[in-house]
N, C-alpha and C positions, 0 to 999 in steps of 0.2 A: 503495503500498499506507498505511495506516494502521502509527502510527507507536504502539510498547507505552504501555497505560498502568501503572501504577506497579504497580497487580494483580496485572497479567501476565507481572507480570520476576518481581513473589514468586512466583503460583503454580506461571512455571514455575521458580521455582530452585526448587522445593519439592521439586515430582516429578520433577527430576533428580537432587540429591545427598539423596532418598526423606529426606524429615524435613519436624515439619507447619509452619505456614505460618508461625506469628506465628514462628519458632524462623528462616526466614528471614527473615521481615519487619525483625526484628530483627537477625539480624548486613546486612542493606540499612541500617536506618539507623543502629549503630552505628559503616559501616563509609567516611558518609557526613560521621557525627564526629567520630571518627578523621583523616580527609581533609581540612576545615577544619581541626583544630586544626595538625598539622603543616604548614598552608598560616601560616598565622597565625602559628608559632611558627617552622619551620626556611625556610622560602619557597620549599619543594614537599614535595611525597608524588607520590608512581609507583600507577600502580593497575597491576599487572602484567599483564605482553599487553597493556595499548590506549595508554598512550602520561602521561598523569606532568603536576597540576596547577599552576603557579607561576604565583608571587606577580613581578607584574612593575613597574617606575619609570619610568609614563611622563613623558617631557620636556613646560616649560611648552612651546607651539605655537601657531598665529596660523590662525586660523580663520573660516568665516565664515558672514552671521545669512544662510539659509537666506530669509528673509521681504523680509530689505533689502539683503540684497549687500553688509552690510557688516561689515568687517572685524575683528574679537576676534582677542581674549588668550584660550586656554582652561590656564587654571592645568593643572604637572602634577600626578598623583594615584600609587594604585598600583591594576594590577587582576591581575585574576587570567584565568593563559589554562589552554587542554589542549592540551602541547602531540602531536603522535600520532605510537606510536610506531614506527618504522620497517617494521620487522613486520606491522605491522596495516597501516600504508599501500597496503606490499606487496600484502598479503593482499585487501580489499576495492577495491584501484585493480587 
């Protein structure tokens, strides 16, 4: 089964919520913008019914160069992860 495109998602949301496609697209874009702003500011953003985006600090670690096999030091960095809500996980699995 193919994944839904942005256009398909916006079309579905517009139809389901009985609103114009333009309004549904604006809502989706605004929510994505808000999520990025909140994760950057406070470190997390909850997507109701799905889970939450969380900013996580990764420690420095040792790794290997896959081409040569030489051990290399991977520096510490900040990454964003999505943690699935328990109810969502149970519903899907």
